[in-house]
C-alpha positions in Angstrom: 19.2 -1.8 -3.5 15.5 0.6 -4.7 14.2 -2.7 -6.5 14.4 -4.6 -3.5 13.0 -2.3 -1.3 10.1 -1.7 -3.6 9.4 -5.8 -3.5 9.0 -5.5 0.3 6.9 -3.2 0.3 4.9 -5.2 -2.6 5.2 -8.2 -0.6 3.8 -6.7 2.2 1.0 -4.3 0.5 0.0 -8.4 -1.0 -0.6 -9.4 2.8 -3.2 -6.4 3.4 -5.2 -7.7 -0.3 -8.9 -7.9 1.5 -8.3 -5.5 4.1 -10.0 -2.0 4.8 -7.2 0.5 4.4 -7.2 4.5 4.0 -5.3 6.1 1.3 -4.6 9.6 1.3 -3.9 11.2 -2.2 -1.2 14.4 -3.0 -4.0 15.8 -3.7 -5.5 15.7 -0.2 -8.4 13.4 -1.1 -8.8 10.7 1.3 -10.4 7.3 0.1 -11.5 4.5 2.4 -11.6 0.8 0.6 -10.8 -2.6 0.5 -7.6 -3.6 -1.0 -8.0 -5.1 -3.8 -4.9 -5.9 -5.7 -1.1 -4.2 -6.1 1.2 -4.1 -8.6 5.3 -3.7 -8.5 4.7 -0.3 -9.2 2.3 -0.2 -6.3 -0.8 1.1 -8.1 -3.8 0.1 -5.8 -7.2 -1.2 -6.7 -9.7 -0.3 -4.0 -13.1 -1.6 -3.8 -16.2 -0.8 -1.3 -14.9 3.2 -1.6 -16.1 5.7 0.7 -14.7 9.3 0.0 -13.7 10.6 3.9 -14.8 14.3 3.1 -17.8 13.7 1.1 -19.3 17.7 1.2 -15.6 18.5 0.0 -15.2 16.2 -3.0 -19.3 15.3 -3.6 -17.9 14.5 -7.4 -16.3 11.4 -5.9 -19.2 10.1 -3.5 -20.3 7.8 -6.4 -17.3 6.0 -6.5 -17.8 2.0 -6.1 -14.2 1.1 -6.8 -11.0 3.0 -8.2 -7.5 2.5 -9.3 -4.8 4.6 -7.7 -1.5 5.7 -9.6 1.0 4.5 -7.1 2.9 7.8 -7.9 -0.1 10.0 -6.6 -0.2 8.3 -2.9 1.0 10.1 -0.2 0.0 7.9 2.7 -1.9 4.4 3.2 -3.4 4.0 7.1 -3.7 0.4 8.0 -4.9 -0.8 11.0 -1.9 -2.3 13.3 -3.2 -5.6 13.9 -2.9 -6.5 9.8 0.6 -5.8 10.2 3.0 -8.6 10.2 5.9 -7.0 11.9 7.9 -10.3 12.3 7.2 -10.2 7.9 8.5 -6.8 8.1 11.4 -7.5 10.3 13.1 -10.9 8.5 12.4 -8.4 5.2 14.6 -5.8 6.9 17.3 -8.0 8.3 17.7 -9.7 5.0 18.1 -6.4 3.3 20.8 -5.3 5.4 22.5 -8.2 6.1 25.9 -8.7 4.6 26.4 -9.5 1.2 27.8 -13.6 1.1 30.8 -13.2 -0.9 31.7 -16.5 -3.3 34.7 -19.0 -2.2 37.1 -19.5 -4.7 
C-alpha cells in the first residue's frame, strides 16, 4: 500500500519538473526554485534557488542549486494552476478500487 502511495506522489511530482515550487524543510528553512528532478525516495533537486528569509539564513544565499533529501521536507508548496486534479483523482480512484479477483 505504501509503495503505491509513494508511486502516486512520484508520478505527481514528475509532472511538476520545470515548475516553480517552494520547499519548507523540517528545520524551518524555506527555499524556492525550479523543480529539476525527483526520485523514488522523493528526494528533490532544485535549480535557480532562492532563500525566502535571506537575513535569517545568510549562509544559504549563495546557493544556486540544491539537492534535498526527501526525509527532511516538511511541505512543498505548488502553484494551484500546475496541479492536474484529474490525474490525482484518477490515481486515487485506482488506489481505492476493490481488488479484482481471478476467476478459477
